C-alpha positions as CSV (number, residue, x, y, z in Angstrom):
1,M,-65.2,-36.9,-56.4
2,V,-66.5,-36.4,-52.9
3,R,-67.1,-40.1,-52.5
4,S,-63.5,-40.8,-53.6
5,I,-62.2,-38.4,-51.0
6,A,-64.4,-39.9,-48.3
7,I,-63.1,-43.4,-49.2
8,L,-59.5,-42.2,-49.1
9,L,-60.0,-40.5,-45.7
10,L,-61.6,-43.6,-44.3
11,A,-58.7,-45.7,-45.6
12,V,-56.2,-43.4,-44.0
13,A,-58.0,-43.5,-40.7
14,M,-58.2,-47.2,-40.7
15,S,-54.5,-47.7,-41.7
16,P,-52.2,-49.4,-39.2
17,A,-50.1,-46.3,-38.9
18,A,-53.0,-44.2,-37.7
19,G,-53.9,-47.0,-35.2
20,L,-50.3,-47.2,-34.0
21,A,-50.2,-43.4,-33.4
22,A,-53.4,-43.4,-31.5
23,A,-52.2,-46.5,-29.5
24,A,-48.9,-44.8,-28.7
25,A,-50.7,-41.6,-27.4
26,S,-53.1,-43.7,-25.4
27,S,-50.2,-45.7,-24.0
28,L,-48.3,-42.5,-23.0
29,I,-51.4,-41.1,-21.3
30,N,-52.0,-44.4,-19.5
31,T,-48.4,-44.7,-18.4
32,T,-48.3,-41.1,-17.2
33,C,-51.5,-41.4,-15.3
34,A,-50.5,-44.8,-13.8
35,A,-47.4,-43.2,-12.4
36,L,-49.3,-40.6,-10.4
37,E,-49.5,-40.3,-6.7
38,P,-52.2,-40.8,-5.4
39,V,-53.0,-43.7,-7.6
40,D,-56.7,-43.3,-7.3
41,S,-56.5,-40.2,-9.6
42,S,-55.4,-42.4,-12.5
43,D,-58.9,-43.0,-14.0
44,Y,-59.7,-39.3,-13.8
45,C,-56.4,-38.5,-15.4
46,V,-56.9,-40.9,-18.3
47,S,-60.4,-39.6,-19.0
48,V,-59.4,-35.9,-18.9
49,L,-56.2,-36.3,-21.0
50,S,-57.7,-38.7,-23.5
51,G,-60.3,-36.1,-24.4
52,D,-57.7,-33.4,-25.1
53,P,-56.2,-33.4,-28.6
54,A,-52.9,-31.9,-27.4
55,A,-52.5,-34.6,-24.7
56,A,-53.5,-37.3,-27.1
57,A,-50.9,-36.1,-29.6
58,A,-48.1,-35.8,-27.0
59,T,-45.0,-37.8,-27.7
60,D,-43.5,-37.4,-24.2
61,V,-44.4,-36.6,-20.6
62,R,-43.3,-33.0,-21.0
63,R,-45.9,-32.5,-23.7
64,V,-48.6,-34.3,-21.6
65,A,-47.7,-31.9,-18.8
66,A,-48.0,-28.9,-21.1
67,A,-51.4,-30.1,-22.3
68,A,-52.5,-30.5,-18.6
69,V,-51.4,-27.0,-17.9
70,N,-53.5,-25.7,-20.8
71,L,-56.5,-27.6,-19.5
72,T,-55.9,-26.1,-16.0
73,S,-56.0,-22.5,-17.2
74,P,-59.1,-21.1,-15.7
75,P,-61.7,-19.9,-18.1
76,S,-62.3,-16.1,-18.3
77,R,-64.2,-15.3,-15.1
78,P,-64.5,-12.1,-13.3
79,R,-62.2,-13.2,-10.4
80,G,-59.1,-11.3,-9.7
81,R,-57.2,-14.3,-8.3
82,C,-57.6,-16.1,-11.6
83,V,-55.3,-13.5,-13.2
84,K,-52.5,-14.5,-10.8
85,M,-53.1,-18.2,-11.5
86,V,-53.1,-17.6,-15.3
87,H,-49.7,-15.9,-14.9
88,M,-48.4,-18.8,-12.8
89,L,-49.6,-21.3,-15.4
90,A,-47.9,-19.3,-18.2
91,N,-44.6,-19.5,-16.1
92,V,-45.1,-23.3,-15.7
93,T,-45.6,-23.6,-19.5
94,A,-42.4,-21.5,-20.1
95,D,-40.4,-23.6,-17.6
96,L,-41.6,-26.9,-19.1
97,G,-40.6,-25.7,-22.6
98,A,-37.1,-24.7,-21.3
99,G,-36.6,-28.0,-19.5
100,R,-36.7,-26.3,-16.0
101,F,-38.9,-29.1,-14.5
102,S,-38.0,-28.3,-10.9
103,D,-39.1,-24.7,-11.4
104,A,-42.3,-25.8,-13.2
105,S,-43.1,-28.2,-10.4
106,E,-42.6,-25.6,-7.7
107,I,-44.8,-23.0,-9.4
108,M,-47.5,-25.6,-10.0
109,S,-47.5,-26.5,-6.3
110,F,-48.2,-22.9,-5.4
111,A,-51.0,-22.8,-8.1
112,T,-52.9,-25.6,-6.3
113,E,-53.9,-23.1,-3.6
114,Y,-55.8,-20.8,-5.9
115,P,-59.1,-22.6,-6.6
116,E,-59.7,-22.8,-2.8
117,M,-59.1,-19.0,-2.6
118,Y,-62.0,-18.3,-4.9
119,D,-64.4,-19.8,-2.4
120,M,-62.8,-17.9,0.5
121,L,-63.1,-14.6,-1.3
122,L,-66.8,-15.1,-1.9
123,M,-67.4,-16.1,1.7
124,E,-65.6,-13.0,2.9
125,G,-68.0,-11.0,0.8
126,K,-70.9,-12.5,2.8
127,A,-72.2,-14.5,-0.2
128,E,-75.2,-16.6,0.8
129,K,-74.3,-19.2,-1.8
130,D,-71.2,-19.8,-3.9
131,P,-72.5,-19.5,-7.5
132,I,-69.3,-21.1,-8.9
133,S,-68.6,-23.8,-6.3
134,Q,-68.9,-26.6,-8.8
135,E,-66.4,-24.9,-11.1
136,T,-64.1,-24.2,-8.2
137,G,-64.2,-27.9,-7.3
138,E,-63.4,-28.9,-10.8
139,D,-60.6,-26.4,-11.0
140,D,-59.2,-27.7,-7.7
141,V,-59.1,-31.4,-9.0
142,L,-57.6,-30.4,-12.3
143,V,-54.9,-28.2,-10.8
144,H,-53.9,-31.0,-8.4
145,L,-53.8,-33.4,-11.3
146,T,-51.5,-31.1,-13.3
147,D,-49.3,-30.6,-10.2
148,H,-48.9,-34.4,-9.9
149,I,-48.0,-34.7,-13.6
150,T,-45.4,-31.9,-13.4
151,N,-43.9,-33.6,-10.3
152,L,-43.3,-36.7,-12.5
153,L,-40.8,-34.6,-14.6
154,H,-39.1,-33.3,-11.5
155,K,-38.3,-36.7,-10.0
């Protein structure tokens, strides 16, 4: 019985329909990332979005943007500024869902400033070394990528 189920699952996974769905998602991610400015972020964009199930399943740029927003949400960290960014990203998600692309793009532009603020707050506290500088750098790159994707909807 288990062997029959395994064979059936393998057959479905190898079916042309499954391959077409994956190719379409990959094509949408590639097309979206290729349209970004600056163009040099395209490879990073493809690698990040291709690894995300929601982005891979997206059927339009709006859903790719929503997946990028979810990837951008900072993990739970004890940083007060993260709370503000989380609220901003929730507003971006709501605006995307309602088709208010201009509003989503504007809010996302403001959100790009938050990762840099994390470092500034630590330095103001006289920290000898930023214990989260790598995370902050990754947050910064990802929030800018998401900003570029939401800008595609606004054009």
